[in-house]
C-alpha positions as CSV (number, residue, x, y, z in Angstrom):
1,M,0.0,0.0,0.0
2,R,1.3,3.5,-0.9
3,F,1.3,6.0,1.9
4,T,-0.1,8.9,-0.2
5,L,-3.2,11.1,0.1
6,G,-4.3,11.7,-3.4
7,R,-7.1,13.6,-5.0
8,E,-9.6,10.7,-4.9
9,E,-9.0,10.2,-1.2
10,R,-10.0,13.8,-0.3
11,L,-13.5,14.8,0.5
12,K,-14.5,17.7,-1.8
13,S,-18.2,17.2,-2.7
14,R,-20.4,19.8,-1.1
15,K,-23.4,17.4,-1.3
16,L,-21.4,14.7,0.6
17,I,-20.1,17.2,3.2
18,G,-23.7,18.5,3.8
19,K,-25.0,15.0,4.1
20,L,-22.1,14.1,6.4
21,Y,-22.9,16.9,8.9
22,E,-26.7,16.2,8.8
23,E,-26.6,12.4,9.2
24,G,-23.1,11.6,10.5
25,K,-21.9,10.3,13.8
26,S,-19.2,11.9,15.9
27,I,-16.1,10.7,17.8
28,K,-13.9,13.0,19.9
29,V,-10.3,12.6,21.1
30,F,-9.3,16.1,22.1
31,P,-8.1,18.2,20.2
32,L,-9.6,16.2,17.3
33,R,-13.2,15.4,16.3
34,M,-14.3,13.1,13.5
35,V,-17.7,13.1,12.0
36,Y,-18.2,10.0,9.9
37,L,-20.9,8.5,7.7
38,Q,-21.1,5.2,5.8
39,T,-22.2,6.1,2.3
40,E,-21.3,5.6,-1.3
41,H,-18.9,8.0,-2.9
42,T,-17.2,8.3,-6.3
43,S,-13.7,7.2,-5.2
44,N,-12.3,3.7,-5.5
45,Y,-10.8,4.0,-2.0
46,P,-12.6,2.8,1.1
47,A,-12.6,6.3,2.7
48,Q,-12.7,9.9,1.7
49,V,-11.4,12.4,4.3
50,G,-11.5,16.2,4.8
51,V,-9.9,18.3,7.4
52,S,-11.1,21.6,8.9
53,V,-9.8,24.2,11.4
54,P,-12.2,26.9,12.6
55,K,-11.5,30.5,11.7
56,R,-12.8,31.7,15.1
57,N,-9.9,29.9,16.9
58,F,-7.2,30.8,14.3
59,K,-7.6,34.2,12.7
60,R,-4.6,34.0,10.4
61,A,-4.9,31.7,7.4
62,V,-1.2,30.6,7.7
63,D,-2.0,29.2,11.1
64,R,-5.1,27.3,9.9
65,N,-3.2,26.0,6.9
66,R,-0.3,24.7,9.0
67,I,-2.7,22.8,11.3
68,K,-4.6,21.4,8.3
69,R,-1.3,20.3,6.8
70,L,-0.4,18.5,10.1
71,L,-3.7,16.8,10.3
72,R,-3.5,15.6,6.7
73,E,0.0,14.3,7.3
74,T,-0.9,12.4,10.5
75,Y,-3.9,10.9,8.7
76,R,-1.8,9.9,5.7
77,K,0.6,8.0,7.9
78,E,-2.2,6.2,9.8
79,K,-4.8,5.6,7.1
80,H,-3.7,2.0,6.6
81,T,-5.4,1.1,9.9
82,V,-8.7,2.3,8.5
83,Y,-8.2,0.8,5.1
84,S,-7.5,-2.6,6.5
85,E,-10.7,-2.6,8.6
86,A,-13.3,-0.7,6.5
87,N,-15.4,-3.1,4.4
88,K,-17.8,-0.4,3.3
89,P,-17.2,3.1,1.9
90,F,-17.0,5.9,4.4
91,V,-16.6,9.6,4.3
92,F,-15.4,11.6,7.3
93,M,-14.3,15.1,8.3
94,I,-11.6,15.6,10.9
95,S,-11.9,18.9,12.8
96,Y,-9.3,20.6,15.1
97,L,-10.9,21.8,18.3
98,A,-8.1,23.3,20.4
99,K,-7.6,27.0,20.7
100,D,-3.8,26.8,20.4
101,E,-1.4,24.9,18.1
102,W,-0.2,21.5,19.3
103,K,3.0,19.8,18.4
104,Y,3.1,17.3,15.6
105,A,4.0,14.4,17.9
106,D,1.0,15.1,20.1
107,I,-1.4,15.4,17.2
108,E,0.0,12.1,15.8
109,L,-0.7,10.2,19.0
110,R,-4.3,11.6,19.1
111,M,-4.9,10.8,15.5
112,K,-3.9,7.2,16.1
113,K,-6.3,7.0,19.1
114,L,-9.1,8.7,17.0
115,L,-8.7,6.2,14.2
116,S,-8.6,3.2,16.5
117,N,-11.8,4.5,18.2
118,F,-13.3,4.9,14.7
119,I,-12.5,1.2,13.9
120,T,-14.0,0.0,17.1
121,E,-17.2,2.1,16.4
122,I,-17.7,0.7,12.9
123,N,-17.0,-2.9,14.1
124,K,-19.5,-2.4,16.9
125,D,-22.1,-1.0,14.4
126,E,-21.7,-4.0,12.1
127,K,-22.5,-6.5,14.9
């Protein structure tokens, strides 16, 4: 498996994002929150992901963009755990909740925990 995060793996569809926030379920591992939904999407991959950082917590775009870059990178390194467990197609959005910027190592640990919690949730829903 290649550890990339290509165009088809990113969530860009406005319809899917709207549906995700209306019908999706949520998991929190501070400072991250994942809203996920099991639904069909256009990609060949088992999951499409988007990241978001609120403007009210980080006024400067450079700060928001840096945190989004960190979130995408930590997800890219850990997505193999989701891909090995997900049997159905999922879309999810990962949001950053903290009011200050965390270090990469801390975000990486929390992303691992968030994705493992996601896997346990989807396995629990299937049973």
